[in-house]
C-alpha positions in Angstrom: 0.0 0.0 0.0 1.5 3.3 -1.1 1.8 6.2 1.4 -1.1 8.7 1.1 -0.2 12.2 0.1 -2.9 14.7 -0.9 -0.1 17.2 -1.7 3.6 17.0 -1.3 4.2 18.1 2.3 7.2 20.3 2.7 8.3 22.8 5.3 8.8 26.5 5.0 11.8 26.6 7.3 14.5 24.2 8.4 16.7 21.7 6.5 17.8 18.1 6.3 20.4 17.5 8.9 22.6 14.7 10.2 20.9 13.2 13.2 22.9 12.9 16.4 22.4 13.3 20.2 23.6 16.9 20.3 21.2 18.0 17.5 18.3 16.1 19.1 18.9 17.8 22.5 18.8 21.2 20.8 15.5 20.3 19.1 14.0 19.1 22.3 15.1 22.3 24.1 13.4 24.3 21.3 10.3 22.1 21.8 10.2 22.8 25.5 10.3 26.6 24.8 7.5 26.4 22.3 5.3 24.2 24.5 6.0 26.2 27.6 7.9 23.7 29.7 11.0 24.2 31.8 14.2 22.7 30.4 15.3 19.3 31.6 17.7 16.5 30.7 16.5 13.6 28.5 18.1 10.2 28.2 17.2 8.8 24.8 18.6 6.7 22.0 18.2 6.3 18.2 17.2 3.4 16.0 18.5 4.3 12.5 16.7 2.7 9.5 17.8 2.7 5.9 16.3 5.3 3.6 14.9 2.5 1.4 12.9 1.1 4.4 11.6 4.5 5.2 10.4 5.1 1.6 8.6 1.8 1.6 6.9 2.3 4.9 6.0 5.9 4.3 7.0 6.7 7.9 9.5 9.6 8.0 10.3 9.1 11.7 8.7 7.9 14.9 9.3 7.8 18.6 8.7 5.1 21.2 8.1 7.4 24.1 8.0 4.7 26.7 11.4 3.3 25.6 12.8 6.8 24.8 13.9 5.7 21.3 13.7 7.8 18.1 13.3 5.8 14.9 14.7 7.8 11.9 17.0 7.8 9.0 20.5 9.2 9.7 19.7 12.2 7.4 16.4 13.7 8.4 14.5 17.0 8.2 14.7 18.8 11.5 11.0 19.6 11.4 10.2 15.8 11.4 12.4 15.3 14.4 10.8 18.3 16.1 7.3 16.9 15.6 8.4 13.6 17.2 10.2 15.5 19.9 6.9 17.2 20.8 5.3 13.9 21.4 8.2 12.9 23.6 8.2 16.1 25.6 4.4 15.8 26.1 4.8 12.3 27.3 7.5 13.2 29.8 5.2 15.9 31.2 2.3 13.6 31.5 0.2 15.2 28.7 0.4 12.6 25.9 -2.9 10.7 25.6 -1.7 7.9 23.3 1.8 6.8 24.3 0.9 3.2 23.1 -0.5 3.4 19.6 -2.4 0.1 19.8 -4.3 1.3 22.9 -4.8 4.9 21.8 -8.4 6.0 20.9 -9.2 8.2 18.0 -9.4 11.4 20.0 -6.3 10.5 22.0 -4.4 10.5 18.7 -6.2 13.6 17.3 -5.3 15.7 20.3 -1.7 14.5 20.4 -1.2 15.1 16.7 -2.9 18.5 16.7 -0.5 19.7 19.5 2.5 18.4 17.6 1.3 19.9 14.3 0.5 23.3 15.9 4.0 23.4 17.4 5.7 22.3 14.2 3.7 24.9 12.2 4.7 27.6 14.6 8.4 26.8 14.3 8.8 25.6 10.7 5.5 26.1 8.9 3.9 23.8 6.4 3.6 24.4 2.7 0.2 22.8 2.9 -2.4 25.4 2.0 -5.4 23.3 1.0 -7.8 23.2 3.9 -9.3 19.7 4.4 -12.8 21.2 4.1 -11.9 22.1 0.5 -10.4 18.7 -0.2 -13.6 17.0 1.3 -15.7 19.1 -1.1 -13.6 17.7 -4.0 -13.9 14.2 -2.5 -17.7 14.6 -2.4 -17.8 15.8 -6.0 -15.8 12.7 -7.1 -18.0 10.4 -5.1 -21.1 11.9 -6.7 -19.5 11.5 -10.1 -18.7 7.9 -9.3 -22.3 7.2 -8.2 -23.6 8.8 -11.4 -21.3 6.7 -13.6 -20.7 3.5 -11.7 -21.9 1.3 -14.6 -19.1 2.6 -16.9 -15.4 2.9 -16.5 -14.9 5.5 -13.7 -11.4 6.4 -14.8 -12.7 7.1 -18.4 -15.3 9.4 -16.9 -12.7 11.3 -15.0 -10.6 11.9 -18.0 -13.4 13.8 -19.8 -14.3 16.0 -16.8 -12.7 19.3 -15.8 -11.3 18.9 -12.3 -9.5 20.9 -9.8 -5.9 20.1 -8.8 -7.1 18.4 -5.5 -9.5 16.2 -7.4 -6.8 15.0 -9.8 -4.6 14.0 -6.9 -7.5 12.4 -5.1 -8.4 10.1 -8.1 -5.5 7.8 -7.5 -6.6 7.3 -3.9 -10.0 5.9 -4.7 -10.2 2.3 -3.5 -12.5 1.0 -6.3 -15.7 1.5 -4.4 -15.7 5.3 -4.9 -14.6 5.9 -1.3 -11.3 7.3 0.1 -11.4 6.0 3.6 -9.2 8.6 5.3 -11.2 11.4 3.8 -14.5 9.7 4.8 -13.1 9.7 8.3 -12.3 13.4 8.0 -15.8 14.2 6.6 -17.6 12.3 9.4 -15.5 14.0 12.1 -15.9 17.5 10.6 -19.7 16.9 10.3 -19.8 16.2 14.1 -17.7 19.3 14.8 -20.1 21.4 12.8 -23.1 20.1 14.7 -21.3 20.8 18.0 -20.5 24.4 17.0 -24.1 25.0 16.3 -25.0 24.0 19.9 -22.0 23.2 22.1 -23.7 20.3 23.9 -22.2 16.9 24.2 -25.6 15.2 24.6 -26.5 16.4 21.1 -23.6 14.7 19.4 -23.6 11.6 21.5 -25.4 9.5 18.9 -23.2 10.9 16.1 -20.0 10.1 17.9 -21.2 6.5 18.6 -22.1 6.0 14.9 -18.6 7.4 14.0 -16.9 4.9 16.4 -19.1 2.1 14.9 -17.8 3.2 11.4 -14.2 3.1 12.6 -14.7 -0.4 14.1 -16.2 -1.6 10.9 -13.1 -0.8 8.8 -11.2 -3.8 7.3 -8.9 -4.8 10.2 -5.7 -5.2 8.1 -6.0 -1.6 6.7 -7.8 0.2 9.6 -4.7 1.4 11.3 -3.3 2.8 8.1 -6.6 4.6 7.2 -7.2 6.0 10.7 -3.6 7.2 10.9 -3.9 9.2 7.7 -7.3 10.5 8.6 -6.0 11.8 11.9 -3.0 13.4 10.1 -5.2 15.3 7.6 -7.3 16.6 10.4 -4.5 17.6 12.7 -2.6 19.5 10.1 -5.8 21.2 9.1 -6.4 22.1 12.7 -2.8 23.5 13.0 -3.3 25.7 10.0 -6.5 27.1 11.4 -5.3 27.6 15.0 -2.0 29.3 14.0 -3.9 31.5 11.6 -6.1 32.5 14.5 -3.0 33.3 16.6 -3.3 30.3 18.9 0.2 29.2 20.1 1.2 25.7 21.0 1.9 27.0 24.5 -1.6 28.3 24.9 -3.1 25.1 23.5 -1.0 22.9 25.9 -1.9 25.2 28.9 -5.6 24.7 28.2 -5.2 20.9 27.8 -3.2 20.7 31.0 -5.9 22.6 32.9 -8.7 20.3 31.5 -6.7 17.3 32.5 -6.4 18.5 36.1 -10.2 18.5 36.1 -10.2 14.9 34.8 -11.4 15.5 31.3 -10.6 12.9 28.7 -9.3 13.4 25.2 -12.8 13.3 23.6 -14.0 16.1 25.8 -10.8 18.1 25.5 -10.8 17.9 21.7 -14.3 19.4 21.4 -14.2 21.8 24.4 -10.7 23.1 23.7 -9.6 22.4 20.1 -13.0 22.7 18.3 -13.9 25.7 20.3 -10.7 27.5 19.0 -11.1 26.4 15.4 -12.6 29.0 12.9 
């Protein structure tokens, strides 16, 4: 399965660097400043993987926060290391919701990734200007086109239609049924958020959230992790664009999350009460 990319994700600042302990300590110190934590010493190690393996897996880098191990290629963009470093710092300060991926819920991951993407956007910036709501509109147009022409060759239909850039790139992601699962995840989540904004009441979205969870549980097991991971990534980067545009810093976001945690809120409540409340 090829890695999903709606657009080629690049960074406005930073560069590819040689990874070593000194460099990583500097990145972690910068992360502490951005997140609003006092400086501390970290004891960590690296697991270096060949670039060929990284390209096949589609994973730029990762961190095992419980083992304090960063998995990366020896040459890596500093923004990628910074993003993983944010997860590590949040874990060390008791604010990471999903340290163990296999046990992390959808909103655990969405809050964690939103924090990391807001911090990364603040420092490095993403050349990622298409809001997910616009991509979803393109996705819906393609889905409608598929439904209208399901009895003939869908690819042939696309060739004779005028499409926006996003729609052209979305075409290769269709799974044959006319659905792009990560974007379907995004659409369902954004629909729930829209309903919550109209009337900020958790009781009113209770059934919608349950149906959404049922949908996630119904996904084909062998691909579910892959689809959910990319759905979360699309949403979190979109959140980061909106929050930074509104002047919300990573420090402010983390402060609000920490306050809610002290009052025993879970990631689901925090996502809607804090993140959605701040989104435009």
